[in-house]
PALUM-735797 format. One line per 10 residues: number of its first residue (from 1); their letters; for each residue x, y, z of N, C-alpha, C, O, CB. Coordinates in nm, 3 decimals. Glycine has a CB too. Example, Ala and Ser with C-alpha at 12.3 -4.5 7.8 and 13.67 -1.06 7.14 Angstrom:
PALUM-735797
1 = AS = 1.319 -0.569 0.780 1.230 -0.450 0.780 1.320 -0.330 0.780 1.424 -0.332 0.846 1.131 -0.447 0.905 | 1.285 -0.225 0.708 1.367 -0.106 0.714 1.290 0.003 0.787 1.341 0.114 0.804 1.408 -0.060 0.572
***
This chain:
PALUM-735797
1 = XXXXXXXXXX = -4.470 4.894 0.564 -4.515 4.864 0.429 -4.656 4.918 0.406 -4.737 4.930 0.498 -4.512 4.713 0.403 | -4.682 4.949 0.282 -4.805 5.018 0.244 -4.932 4.941 0.282 -5.032 5.003 0.320 -4.804 5.043 0.097 | -4.931 4.809 0.271 -5.052 4.730 0.294 -5.037 4.634 0.412 -5.101 4.529 0.415 -5.088 4.652 0.168 | -4.955 4.667 0.506 -4.931 4.580 0.622 -5.062 4.540 0.689 -5.140 4.625 0.730 -4.841 4.650 0.723 | -5.084 4.410 0.700 -5.201 4.359 0.771 -5.330 4.362 0.693 -5.433 4.318 0.744 -5.219 4.435 0.894 | -5.329 4.411 0.570 -5.451 4.417 0.489 -5.476 4.279 0.427 -5.385 4.219 0.370 -5.440 4.527 0.378 | -5.600 4.230 0.438 -5.637 4.100 0.382 -5.714 4.123 0.251 -5.818 4.189 0.249 -5.724 4.018 0.484 | -5.659 4.069 0.144 -5.714 4.090 0.011 -5.758 3.957 -0.050 -5.679 3.864 -0.060 -5.611 4.158 -0.081 | -5.885 3.949 -0.089 -5.931 3.838 -0.170 -5.908 3.879 -0.315 -5.966 3.977 -0.361 -6.083 3.803 -0.143 | -5.824 3.806 -0.386 -5.788 3.845 -0.523 -5.847 3.743 -0.620 -5.798 3.630 -0.630 -5.634 3.855 -0.541
11 = XXXXXXXXXX = -5.952 3.783 -0.691 -6.026 3.694 -0.780 -5.983 3.712 -0.925 -5.974 3.824 -0.975 -6.177 3.718 -0.767 | -5.958 3.601 -0.991 -5.922 3.602 -1.132 -6.031 3.532 -1.212 -6.077 3.424 -1.176 -5.785 3.533 -1.154 | -6.074 3.597 -1.322 -6.173 3.536 -1.411 -6.108 3.515 -1.548 -5.992 3.549 -1.569 -6.301 3.626 -1.422 | -6.186 3.457 -1.641 -6.131 3.401 -1.763 -6.087 3.492 -1.876 -6.099 3.452 -1.992 -6.223 3.316 -1.814 | -6.038 3.610 -1.849 -5.973 3.688 -1.953 -5.827 3.644 -1.955 -5.739 3.713 -1.903 -5.986 3.845 -1.928 | -5.802 3.529 -2.016 -5.673 3.462 -2.006 -5.557 3.545 -2.060 -5.445 3.533 -2.011 -5.679 3.330 -2.079 | -5.583 3.629 -2.160 -5.477 3.712 -2.217 -5.428 3.819 -2.120 -5.321 3.876 -2.140 -5.525 3.777 -2.346 | -5.503 3.848 -2.016 -5.467 3.953 -1.920 -5.405 3.897 -1.792 -5.343 3.972 -1.717 -5.590 4.034 -1.884 | -5.420 3.770 -1.767 -5.373 3.712 -1.640 -5.224 3.732 -1.619 -5.181 3.757 -1.506 -5.405 3.563 -1.637 | -5.144 3.723 -1.725 -4.999 3.742 -1.709 -4.964 3.883 -1.661 -4.859 3.903 -1.600 -4.928 3.714 -1.841
21 = XXXXXXXXXX = -5.050 3.979 -1.687 -5.027 4.116 -1.639 -5.069 4.134 -1.494 -5.025 4.227 -1.426 -5.102 4.216 -1.727 | -5.154 4.044 -1.446 -5.207 4.053 -1.310 -5.113 3.988 -1.208 -5.101 4.036 -1.095 -5.344 3.987 -1.303 | -5.047 3.882 -1.247 -4.961 3.809 -1.152 -4.853 3.897 -1.088 -4.834 3.887 -0.966 -4.895 3.693 -1.223 | -4.782 3.982 -1.163 -4.684 4.070 -1.099 -4.748 4.168 -1.000 -4.684 4.210 -0.903 -4.607 4.148 -1.204 | -4.873 4.204 -1.024 -4.943 4.295 -0.933 -4.976 4.224 -0.801 -4.973 4.286 -0.695 -5.072 4.350 -0.998 | -5.008 4.096 -0.809 -5.030 4.017 -0.687 -4.899 4.010 -0.608 -4.900 4.023 -0.486 -5.082 3.874 -0.721 | -4.788 3.990 -0.678 -4.657 3.988 -0.612 -4.629 4.120 -0.540 -4.577 4.121 -0.429 -4.545 3.959 -0.713 | -4.665 4.232 -0.605 -4.645 4.365 -0.542 -4.728 4.378 -0.414 -4.680 4.431 -0.314 -4.684 4.478 -0.641 | -4.851 4.329 -0.418 -4.937 4.337 -0.300 -4.876 4.259 -0.184 -4.872 4.307 -0.071 -5.078 4.284 -0.332 | -4.828 4.138 -0.213 -4.766 4.055 -0.110 -4.639 4.121 -0.057 -4.616 4.123 0.064 -4.734 3.914 -0.165
31 = XXXXXXXXXX = -4.557 4.176 -0.147 -4.433 4.238 -0.103 -4.457 4.368 -0.026 -4.367 4.417 0.042 -4.344 4.266 -0.223 | -4.577 4.423 -0.037 -4.613 4.542 0.039 -4.691 4.509 0.166 -4.756 4.596 0.224 -4.694 4.637 -0.047 | -4.685 4.382 0.209 -4.738 4.344 0.339 -4.877 4.287 0.341 -4.926 4.249 0.448 -4.736 4.457 0.424 | -4.944 4.278 0.226 -5.082 4.227 0.224 -5.084 4.074 0.234 -4.994 4.006 0.184 -5.155 4.272 0.096 | -5.188 4.023 0.298 -5.219 3.880 0.291 -5.315 3.866 0.175 -5.426 3.921 0.180 -5.280 3.824 0.428 | -5.276 3.794 0.071 -5.357 3.780 -0.049 -5.407 3.636 -0.060 -5.328 3.542 -0.062 -5.277 3.820 -0.176 | -5.539 3.621 -0.068 -5.601 3.490 -0.085 -5.655 3.483 -0.227 -5.745 3.560 -0.263 -5.715 3.465 0.022 | -5.601 3.391 -0.310 -5.650 3.381 -0.448 -5.788 3.315 -0.457 -5.817 3.218 -0.388 -5.551 3.304 -0.533 | -5.870 3.372 -0.545 -6.003 3.319 -0.573 -6.009 3.304 -0.725 -5.976 3.397 -0.797 -6.120 3.415 -0.517 | -6.050 3.188 -0.774 -6.053 3.168 -0.919 -6.190 3.122 -0.967 -6.260 3.048 -0.898 -5.946 3.067 -0.960
41 = XXXXXXXXXX = -6.224 3.167 -1.086 -6.350 3.126 -1.148 -6.338 2.982 -1.199 -6.228 2.927 -1.206 -6.389 3.222 -1.264 | -6.451 2.924 -1.235 -6.451 2.788 -1.292 -6.364 2.781 -1.417 -6.292 2.683 -1.436 -6.595 2.744 -1.326 | -6.370 2.883 -1.501 -6.290 2.883 -1.625 -6.141 2.879 -1.593 -6.066 2.802 -1.653 -6.322 3.007 -1.709 | -6.099 2.963 -1.501 -5.957 2.967 -1.463 -5.917 2.835 -1.398 -5.806 2.787 -1.417 -5.929 3.085 -1.367 | -6.008 2.777 -1.322 -5.980 2.652 -1.253 -5.966 2.532 -1.348 -5.889 2.440 -1.320 -6.090 2.624 -1.153 | -6.038 2.534 -1.460 -6.048 2.414 -1.543 -5.983 2.423 -1.681 -5.941 2.320 -1.734 -6.188 2.381 -1.562 | -5.973 2.542 -1.739 -5.934 2.549 -1.880 -5.785 2.570 -1.901 -5.723 2.657 -1.839 -6.009 2.660 -1.947 | -5.728 2.488 -1.990 -5.594 2.512 -2.043 -5.613 2.591 -2.171 -5.699 2.559 -2.253 -5.515 2.376 -2.069 | -5.532 2.695 -2.190 -5.544 2.780 -2.308 -5.407 2.800 -2.371 -5.307 2.747 -2.322 -5.608 2.917 -2.272 | -5.403 2.876 -2.478 -5.274 2.907 -2.541 -5.186 2.992 -2.449 -5.067 3.011 -2.476 -5.296 2.978 -2.674
51 = XXXXXXXXXX = -5.246 3.045 -2.342 -5.170 3.127 -2.248 -5.113 3.046 -2.131 -5.041 3.100 -2.047 -5.258 3.239 -2.194 | -5.144 2.916 -2.126 -5.091 2.830 -2.021 -5.196 2.734 -1.968 -5.313 2.740 -2.005 -5.036 2.912 -1.908 | -5.151 2.645 -1.879 -5.243 2.546 -1.822 -5.299 2.596 -1.690 -5.239 2.680 -1.621 -5.172 2.411 -1.802 | -5.415 2.543 -1.656 -5.478 2.581 -1.529 -5.391 2.536 -1.411 -5.380 2.608 -1.312 -5.620 2.520 -1.518 | -5.331 2.418 -1.422 -5.248 2.368 -1.312 -5.127 2.457 -1.288 -5.093 2.487 -1.173 -5.202 2.224 -1.341 | -5.061 2.500 -1.395 -4.946 2.590 -1.380 -4.986 2.721 -1.314 -4.917 2.772 -1.226 -4.882 2.619 -1.517 | -5.100 2.775 -1.356 -5.148 2.901 -1.298 -5.179 2.885 -1.150 -5.143 2.970 -1.069 -5.272 2.951 -1.373 | -5.245 2.776 -1.115 -5.279 2.753 -0.974 -5.152 2.737 -0.889 -5.146 2.788 -0.777 -5.367 2.628 -0.959 | -5.053 2.668 -0.942 -4.926 2.655 -0.869 -4.859 2.791 -0.850 -4.805 2.820 -0.743 -4.830 2.559 -0.944 | -4.862 2.875 -0.955 -4.805 3.010 -0.944 -4.877 3.091 -0.837 -4.814 3.156 -0.753 -4.811 3.083 -1.080
61 = XXXXXXXXXX = -5.010 3.088 -0.841 -5.088 3.165 -0.745 -5.060 3.123 -0.601 -5.040 3.207 -0.514 -5.237 3.150 -0.775 | -5.058 2.994 -0.578 -5.031 2.945 -0.442 -4.886 2.974 -0.402 -4.858 2.998 -0.285 -5.059 2.794 -0.431 | -4.794 2.970 -0.499 -4.655 3.003 -0.470 -4.635 3.149 -0.434 -4.561 3.181 -0.342 -4.569 2.968 -0.587 | -4.702 3.238 -0.507 -4.690 3.382 -0.481 -4.753 3.418 -0.347 -4.696 3.495 -0.270 -4.757 3.462 -0.594 | -4.870 3.363 -0.320 -4.949 3.406 -0.203 -4.926 3.322 -0.078 -4.950 3.367 0.034 -5.094 3.404 -0.237 | -4.879 3.199 -0.098 -4.865 3.105 0.013 -5.000 3.080 0.081 -5.007 3.058 0.202 -4.762 3.157 0.116 | -5.107 3.085 0.002 -5.243 3.064 0.051 -5.314 2.962 -0.038 -5.282 2.950 -0.157 -5.322 3.198 0.055 | -5.409 2.891 0.019 -5.491 2.796 -0.056 -5.591 2.873 -0.143 -5.649 2.973 -0.100 -5.565 2.698 0.040 | -5.609 2.827 -0.264 -5.700 2.891 -0.359 -5.845 2.860 -0.321 -5.879 2.747 -0.285 -5.671 2.843 -0.503 | -5.930 2.963 -0.332 -6.075 2.947 -0.320 -6.129 2.928 -0.462 -6.110 3.014 -0.548 -6.144 3.071 -0.248
71 = XXXXXXXXXX = -6.196 2.814 -0.487 -6.242 2.786 -0.623 -6.387 2.742 -0.631 -6.435 2.708 -0.739 -6.155 2.680 -0.684 | -6.458 2.742 -0.519 -6.598 2.702 -0.522 -6.685 2.805 -0.449 -6.636 2.886 -0.370 -6.616 2.561 -0.457 | -6.813 2.800 -0.478 -6.909 2.887 -0.410 -6.907 2.860 -0.260 -6.910 2.953 -0.180 -7.051 2.867 -0.467 | -6.903 2.734 -0.224 -6.904 2.695 -0.082 -6.782 2.752 -0.009 -6.794 2.797 0.105 -6.908 2.542 -0.067 | -6.665 2.748 -0.073 -6.544 2.803 -0.011 -6.548 2.956 -0.001 -6.492 3.014 0.092 -6.420 2.759 -0.090 | -6.615 3.021 -0.097 -6.620 3.167 -0.099 -6.724 3.226 -0.004 -6.708 3.339 0.043 -6.649 3.215 -0.239 | -6.829 3.152 0.026 -6.941 3.205 0.106 -6.899 3.260 0.243 -6.953 3.363 0.283 -7.043 3.097 0.126 | -6.807 3.196 0.318 -6.771 3.249 0.451 -6.702 3.385 0.450 -6.686 3.447 0.555 -6.682 3.151 0.520 | -6.660 3.432 0.333 -6.594 3.563 0.325 -6.682 3.670 0.389 -6.630 3.761 0.454 -6.564 3.599 0.179 | -6.813 3.661 0.371 -6.904 3.759 0.429 -6.928 3.740 0.576 -6.892 3.826 0.656 -7.035 3.755 0.358
81 = XXXXXXXXXX = -6.989 3.628 0.616 -7.024 3.610 0.757 -6.904 3.614 0.852 -6.917 3.658 0.966 -7.096 3.479 0.773 | -6.789 3.568 0.805 -6.671 3.569 0.891 -6.585 3.694 0.871 -6.482 3.709 0.936 -6.587 3.445 0.864 | -6.629 3.783 0.782 -6.558 3.908 0.752 -6.408 3.882 0.731 -6.323 3.940 0.798 -6.579 4.011 0.865 | -6.379 3.794 0.635 -6.243 3.745 0.616 -6.150 3.842 0.544 -6.028 3.832 0.558 -6.247 3.619 0.541 | -6.205 3.936 0.467 -6.121 4.024 0.384 -6.147 4.170 0.415 -6.254 4.208 0.463 -6.146 3.997 0.235 | -6.047 4.252 0.386 -6.063 4.398 0.391 -6.109 4.451 0.257 -6.181 4.551 0.250 -5.931 4.466 0.434 | -6.067 4.385 0.149 -6.103 4.425 0.014 -6.102 4.300 -0.073 -6.023 4.208 -0.052 -6.005 4.534 -0.043 | -6.192 4.297 -0.171 -6.191 4.192 -0.273 -6.163 4.259 -0.406 -6.225 4.359 -0.441 -6.328 4.111 -0.276 | -6.068 4.202 -0.480 -6.029 4.253 -0.611 -6.069 4.150 -0.715 -6.049 4.030 -0.695 -5.875 4.283 -0.618 | -6.127 4.195 -0.827 -6.156 4.106 -0.939 -6.072 4.156 -1.056 -6.103 4.258 -1.117 -6.310 4.103 -0.974
91 = XXXXXXXXXX = -5.965 4.080 -1.087 -5.872 4.122 -1.192 -5.806 3.999 -1.254 -5.737 3.925 -1.183 -5.764 4.219 -1.135 | -5.825 3.976 -1.379 -5.912 4.050 -1.470 -6.059 4.015 -1.446 -6.094 3.905 -1.404 -5.873 4.021 -1.616 | -6.144 4.112 -1.475 -6.288 4.093 -1.461 -6.350 4.090 -1.600 -6.353 4.192 -1.670 -6.352 4.206 -1.373 | -6.398 3.974 -1.640 -6.458 3.958 -1.772 -6.594 4.028 -1.781 -6.653 4.067 -1.680 -6.475 3.809 -1.805 | -6.642 4.044 -1.903 -6.775 4.098 -1.924 -6.882 4.010 -1.863 -6.982 4.060 -1.812 -6.802 4.115 -2.070 | -6.863 3.880 -1.866 -6.957 3.786 -1.806 -6.969 3.812 -1.656 -7.080 3.818 -1.602 -6.912 3.641 -1.832 | -6.856 3.827 -1.589 -6.859 3.853 -1.445 -6.915 3.991 -1.415 -6.990 4.007 -1.319 -6.718 3.840 -1.385 | -6.880 4.090 -1.497 -6.939 4.225 -1.481 -7.091 4.218 -1.485 -7.159 4.275 -1.400 -6.888 4.321 -1.592 | -7.144 4.147 -1.584 -7.290 4.137 -1.600 -7.353 4.069 -1.479 -7.458 4.112 -1.432 -7.324 4.058 -1.728 | -7.290 3.964 -1.429 -7.344 3.894 -1.313 -7.342 3.984 -1.190 -7.440 3.989 -1.115 -7.265 3.766 -1.285
101 = XXXXXXXXXX = -7.232 4.055 -1.168 -7.224 4.145 -1.052 -7.329 4.257 -1.061 -7.393 4.291 -0.962 -7.083 4.207 -1.042 | -7.345 4.313 -1.181 -7.440 4.423 -1.199 -7.584 4.379 -1.180 -7.670 4.459 -1.144 -7.424 4.484 -1.337 | -7.610 4.251 -1.204 -7.747 4.200 -1.198 -7.774 4.107 -1.081 -7.876 4.037 -1.079 -7.780 4.130 -1.325 | -7.683 4.104 -0.985 -7.705 4.027 -0.863 -7.706 3.877 -0.882 -7.772 3.805 -0.807 -7.834 4.067 -0.803 | -7.634 3.827 -0.981 -7.628 3.683 -1.006 -7.508 3.626 -0.931 -7.394 3.670 -0.951 -7.620 3.652 -1.159 | -7.533 3.528 -0.847 -7.428 3.469 -0.764 -7.420 3.321 -0.793 -7.477 3.238 -0.722 -7.455 3.493 -0.612 | -7.347 3.287 -0.901 -7.338 3.146 -0.939 -7.196 3.099 -0.964 -7.174 2.995 -1.026 -7.420 3.123 -1.063 | -7.098 3.176 -0.915 -6.957 3.136 -0.925 -6.887 3.170 -0.794 -6.940 3.244 -0.711 -6.887 3.207 -1.046 | -6.769 3.118 -0.777 -6.690 3.151 -0.658 -6.659 3.300 -0.653 -6.659 3.360 -0.546 -6.558 3.070 -0.656 | -6.634 3.360 -0.769 -6.599 3.503 -0.773 -6.719 3.590 -0.739 -6.707 3.683 -0.659 -6.545 3.541 -0.912
111 = XXXXXXXXXX = -6.835 3.562 -0.798 -6.952 3.645 -0.767 -6.996 3.624 -0.622 -7.045 3.717 -0.559 -7.067 3.613 -0.863 | -6.981 3.503 -0.570 -7.013 3.479 -0.429 -6.917 3.557 -0.339 -6.960 3.615 -0.240 -7.007 3.329 -0.397 | -6.789 3.557 -0.372 -6.692 3.632 -0.291 -6.729 3.779 -0.286 -6.725 3.841 -0.180 -6.548 3.615 -0.347 | -6.766 3.835 -0.401 -6.803 3.977 -0.406 -6.931 4.004 -0.328 -6.937 4.097 -0.248 -6.821 4.023 -0.551 | -7.033 3.923 -0.351 -7.161 3.941 -0.281 -7.141 3.929 -0.130 -7.190 4.012 -0.053 -7.264 3.837 -0.329 | -7.069 3.824 -0.089 -7.048 3.801 0.054 -6.972 3.918 0.117 -7.001 3.959 0.229 -6.971 3.670 0.077 | -6.874 3.970 0.043 -6.791 4.079 0.094 -6.870 4.212 0.100 -6.859 4.287 0.197 -6.666 4.096 0.006 | -6.947 4.239 -0.004 -7.024 4.364 -0.009 -7.127 4.374 0.103 -7.162 4.485 0.144 -7.094 4.376 -0.143 | -7.175 4.261 0.153 -7.273 4.267 0.262 -7.213 4.331 0.387 -7.286 4.379 0.473 -7.323 4.127 0.295 | -7.079 4.332 0.395 -7.010 4.394 0.509 -6.975 4.540 0.482 -6.903 4.602 0.560 -6.884 4.317 0.542
121 = XXXXXXXXXX = -7.026 4.595 0.372 -7.002 4.736 0.336 -6.853 4.765 0.317 -6.804 4.871 0.354 -7.059 4.829 0.444 | -6.782 4.668 0.259 -6.639 4.682 0.234 -6.614 4.688 0.083 -6.699 4.645 0.005 -6.559 4.565 0.297 | -6.499 4.741 0.041 -6.476 4.767 -0.102 -6.450 4.643 -0.187 -6.382 4.548 -0.145 -6.361 4.858 -0.116 | -6.506 4.648 -0.308 -6.474 4.554 -0.415 -6.411 4.637 -0.526 -6.467 4.738 -0.570 -6.603 4.476 -0.466 | -6.295 4.594 -0.572 -6.220 4.663 -0.677 -6.226 4.579 -0.804 -6.197 4.459 -0.801 -6.071 4.690 -0.634 | -6.264 4.642 -0.915 -6.281 4.572 -1.043 -6.180 4.624 -1.144 -6.168 4.745 -1.166 -6.425 4.588 -1.096 | -6.106 4.530 -1.205 -6.015 4.563 -1.316 -6.073 4.498 -1.441 -6.049 4.381 -1.469 -5.866 4.513 -1.287 | -6.148 4.576 -1.515 -6.223 4.527 -1.629 -6.130 4.480 -1.741 -6.024 4.538 -1.765 -6.318 4.636 -1.681 | -6.173 4.373 -1.810 -6.103 4.323 -1.928 -6.207 4.252 -2.014 -6.233 4.133 -1.998 -5.983 4.226 -1.890 | -6.266 4.329 -2.106 -6.376 4.273 -2.187 -6.380 4.335 -2.326 -6.358 4.455 -2.342 -6.510 4.293 -2.116
131 = XXXXXXXXXX = -6.409 4.253 -2.424 -6.420 4.301 -2.562 -6.551 4.375 -2.588 -6.568 4.434 -2.694 -6.408 4.187 -2.658 | -6.645 4.372 -2.492 -6.773 4.439 -2.516 -6.803 4.546 -2.410 -6.920 4.572 -2.379 -6.886 4.337 -2.518 | -6.700 4.607 -2.354 -6.718 4.709 -2.251 -6.792 4.833 -2.299 -6.862 4.898 -2.222 -6.586 4.750 -2.197 | -6.776 4.866 -2.426 -6.850 4.979 -2.484 -6.965 4.930 -2.571 -7.021 5.007 -2.649 -6.755 5.069 -2.566 | -6.999 4.803 -2.558 -7.111 4.744 -2.629 -7.212 4.693 -2.528 -7.266 4.769 -2.448 -7.065 4.629 -2.722 | -7.237 4.563 -2.531 -7.338 4.502 -2.445 -7.311 4.522 -2.296 -7.405 4.527 -2.217 -7.347 4.355 -2.474 | -7.185 4.535 -2.258 -7.154 4.549 -2.115 -7.144 4.694 -2.067 -7.120 4.717 -1.949 -7.026 4.480 -2.085 | -7.163 4.790 -2.155 -7.156 4.931 -2.113 -7.257 4.961 -2.002 -7.226 5.032 -1.907 -7.180 5.024 -2.233 | -7.378 4.906 -2.015 -7.481 4.932 -1.914 -7.442 4.870 -1.779 -7.475 4.925 -1.674 -7.617 4.877 -1.960 | -7.373 4.756 -1.782 -7.331 4.693 -1.657 -7.218 4.770 -1.589 -7.215 4.782 -1.467 -7.286 4.549 -1.683
141 = XXXXXXXXXX = -7.127 4.822 -1.669 -7.021 4.907 -1.612 -7.086 5.031 -1.551 -7.049 5.072 -1.441 -6.917 4.949 -1.722 | -7.182 5.090 -1.622 -7.252 5.207 -1.568 -7.322 5.177 -1.437 -7.317 5.256 -1.343 -7.354 5.258 -1.669 | -7.388 5.063 -1.431 -7.457 5.025 -1.307 -7.357 5.006 -1.192 -7.382 5.051 -1.081 -7.538 4.895 -1.327 | -7.244 4.941 -1.219 -7.145 4.916 -1.114 -7.072 5.044 -1.073 -7.031 5.059 -0.957 -7.044 4.812 -1.160 | -7.054 5.136 -1.167 -6.993 5.266 -1.131 -7.079 5.341 -1.030 -7.030 5.423 -0.953 -6.973 5.352 -1.257 | -7.208 5.311 -1.032 -7.303 5.378 -0.943 -7.341 5.290 -0.823 -7.440 5.318 -0.756 -7.427 5.417 -1.020 | -7.263 5.185 -0.797 -7.291 5.094 -0.687 -7.198 5.124 -0.570 -7.076 5.133 -0.586 -7.275 4.947 -0.732 | -7.257 5.140 -0.453 -7.181 5.171 -0.333 -7.077 5.062 -0.306 -7.105 4.943 -0.318 -7.275 5.186 -0.212 | -6.958 5.104 -0.270 -6.846 5.017 -0.233 -6.785 4.940 -0.349 -6.708 4.846 -0.326 -6.890 4.921 -0.129 | -6.818 4.976 -0.472 -6.753 4.917 -0.590 -6.665 5.025 -0.653 -6.709 5.137 -0.677 -6.859 4.863 -0.693
151 = XXXXXXXXXX = -6.540 4.989 -0.678 -6.439 5.081 -0.732 -6.373 5.017 -0.853 -6.356 4.895 -0.858 -6.332 5.118 -0.623 | -6.337 5.099 -0.950 -6.275 5.049 -1.072 -6.129 5.090 -1.081 -6.092 5.203 -1.048 -6.351 5.099 -1.195 | -6.047 4.997 -1.127 -5.911 5.028 -1.167 -5.923 5.108 -1.297 -6.002 5.070 -1.384 -5.821 4.897 -1.186 | -5.848 5.218 -1.313 -5.860 5.298 -1.436 -5.848 5.211 -1.562 -5.766 5.120 -1.570 -5.753 5.407 -1.438 | -5.934 5.242 -1.660 -5.941 5.160 -1.781 -5.955 5.247 -1.905 -5.991 5.364 -1.897 -6.057 5.062 -1.773 | -5.927 5.186 -2.019 -5.941 5.255 -2.147 -5.955 5.156 -2.260 -5.955 5.034 -2.240 -5.822 5.347 -2.172 | -5.968 5.211 -2.381 -5.980 5.128 -2.500 -5.840 5.078 -2.538 -5.749 5.157 -2.561 -6.045 5.208 -2.619 | -5.824 4.947 -2.543 -5.693 4.891 -2.574 -5.669 4.871 -2.723 -5.556 4.845 -2.764 -5.677 4.759 -2.503 | -5.772 4.884 -2.804 -5.757 4.869 -2.949 -5.870 4.935 -3.023 -5.948 4.867 -3.089 -5.748 4.723 -2.988 | -5.882 5.068 -3.012 -6.002 5.135 -3.066 -6.023 5.119 -3.216 -6.136 5.129 -3.264 -5.994 5.281 -3.034
161 = XXXXXXXXXX = -5.917 5.095 -3.291 -5.935 5.081 -3.436 -5.981 4.943 -3.478 -6.066 4.931 -3.566 -5.806 5.113 -3.506 | -5.926 4.836 -3.416 -5.968 4.701 -3.456 -6.074 4.640 -3.366 -6.146 4.551 -3.409 -5.850 4.611 -3.459 | -6.085 4.686 -3.242 -6.188 4.635 -3.152 -6.242 4.751 -3.068 -6.208 4.765 -2.950 -6.132 4.520 -3.060 | -6.325 4.833 -3.130 -6.368 4.959 -3.068 -6.450 4.946 -2.940 -6.463 5.045 -2.867 -6.446 5.035 -3.166 | -6.506 4.831 -2.911 -6.585 4.815 -2.788 -6.503 4.760 -2.672 -6.554 4.749 -2.560 -6.702 4.723 -2.814 | -6.377 4.726 -2.696 -6.294 4.661 -2.596 -6.240 4.760 -2.491 -6.193 4.869 -2.525 -6.178 4.590 -2.663 | -6.249 4.718 -2.365 -6.194 4.797 -2.254 -6.105 4.708 -2.168 -6.137 4.592 -2.142 -6.308 4.859 -2.167 | -5.991 4.764 -2.126 -5.898 4.693 -2.039 -5.846 4.788 -1.933 -5.812 4.903 -1.962 -5.782 4.632 -2.121 | -5.839 4.739 -1.810 -5.785 4.818 -1.700 -5.633 4.824 -1.708 -5.569 4.734 -1.763 -5.828 4.759 -1.564 | -5.576 4.930 -1.654 -5.431 4.943 -1.640 -5.392 4.868 -1.513 -5.403 4.922 -1.403 -5.386 5.095 -1.634
171 = XXXXXXXXXX = -5.347 4.745 -1.529 -5.321 4.661 -1.413 -5.214 4.719 -1.320 -5.211 4.685 -1.201 -5.278 4.524 -1.458 | -5.127 4.805 -1.371 -5.026 4.867 -1.284 -5.089 4.958 -1.179 -5.022 4.999 -1.084 -4.926 4.946 -1.368 | -5.217 4.990 -1.197 -5.285 5.077 -1.101 -5.374 4.999 -1.002 -5.455 5.059 -0.931 -5.370 5.178 -1.175 | -5.358 4.868 -0.997 -5.437 4.789 -0.903 -5.407 4.830 -0.759 -5.500 4.857 -0.682 -5.410 4.639 -0.922 | -5.280 4.836 -0.721 -5.248 4.869 -0.583 -5.292 5.012 -0.546 -5.354 5.030 -0.442 -5.097 4.854 -0.559 | -5.263 5.113 -0.628 -5.314 5.247 -0.593 -5.467 5.254 -0.583 -5.520 5.328 -0.501 -5.266 5.347 -0.696 | -5.537 5.176 -0.666 -5.683 5.173 -0.660 -5.729 5.112 -0.528 -5.824 5.161 -0.466 -5.742 5.094 -0.778 | -5.662 5.005 -0.485 -5.694 4.942 -0.357 -5.675 5.041 -0.243 -5.760 5.053 -0.155 -5.608 4.817 -0.334 | -5.563 5.111 -0.244 -5.532 5.208 -0.137 -5.642 5.313 -0.127 -5.686 5.345 -0.017 -5.396 5.276 -0.161 | -5.686 5.365 -0.241 -5.793 5.466 -0.240 -5.927 5.404 -0.200 -6.003 5.465 -0.124 -5.805 5.531 -0.379
181 = XXXXXXXXXX = -5.957 5.284 -0.250 -6.084 5.218 -0.217 -6.094 5.193 -0.066 -6.203 5.204 -0.009 -6.097 5.086 -0.294 | -5.984 5.158 -0.003 -5.986 5.137 0.142 -6.017 5.265 0.218 -6.057 5.261 0.334 -5.851 5.080 0.189 | -5.999 5.381 0.152 -6.035 5.511 0.210 -6.176 5.553 0.166 -6.224 5.659 0.205 -5.933 5.619 0.170 | -6.242 5.468 0.085 -6.375 5.501 0.035 -6.373 5.595 -0.084 -6.471 5.665 -0.109 -6.456 5.563 0.143 | -6.261 5.598 -0.160 -6.248 5.689 -0.274 -6.218 5.614 -0.402 -6.146 5.515 -0.402 -6.138 5.792 -0.247 | -6.275 5.663 -0.512 -6.246 5.611 -0.645 -6.121 5.682 -0.696 -6.118 5.805 -0.703 -6.367 5.632 -0.742 | -6.018 5.606 -0.732 -5.897 5.666 -0.789 -5.933 5.741 -0.916 -6.022 5.701 -0.990 -5.789 5.557 -0.818 | -5.862 5.849 -0.941 -5.886 5.931 -1.059 -5.753 5.959 -1.129 -5.650 5.959 -1.062 -5.956 6.064 -1.022 | -5.751 5.982 -1.259 -5.866 5.971 -1.348 -5.904 5.826 -1.371 -5.820 5.736 -1.367 -5.836 6.040 -1.481 | -6.030 5.803 -1.394 -6.082 5.668 -1.415 -6.063 5.623 -1.560 -6.031 5.507 -1.585 -6.229 5.662 -1.376
191 = XXXX = -6.084 5.714 -1.653 -6.071 5.682 -1.795 -5.932 5.722 -1.842 -5.890 5.836 -1.826 -6.180 5.752 -1.879 | -5.861 5.626 -1.900 -5.724 5.651 -1.945 -5.711 5.625 -2.094 -5.797 5.562 -2.155 -5.625 5.564 -1.866 | -5.601 5.675 -2.152 -5.572 5.650 -2.292 -5.458 5.551 -2.299 -5.355 5.569 -2.234 -5.538 5.781 -2.368 | -5.476 5.446 -2.379 -5.370 5.347 -2.399 -5.277 5.394 -2.506 -5.180 5.324 -2.538 -5.428 5.211 -2.436
***
């Protein structure tokens, strides 16, 4: 299998409209031999939305991965010192999380997982999902594109006419992006047309 023995920390943040597209990708990773440990932000852990309840999502994640969810900073911190993962994926990655990663802010389980993992010079893969990717968060995307060991899932404008600043990753390319990131390469093309 393509990812036999690979340990993936898979972090989900509060772009709730994108989470349903991410779950099948987690299933693909598991079916390709990866050990996937779910990591969730406070928003994902606590908020019920029109897209579903937090409890249902947590049950799905644990059912797909057969792993306990990491939901606190304290639980995420050992990822670095114990070198628990081969790659950490943030999908969907909100603009809020992008900004924190770009500016070294570590105040959530997801940002702690990334910080702890990056200290080991291992890849972090980001699947952006934000309404301000070409607005306030453009500078943060630019900073992260130029950050060692950070790789992006190909992304594009999902609604250029009604929401021209919005960017969303093509979640179907999460696994190919991981494969390339594990080789130290950014998958190409990075910018796609929806």
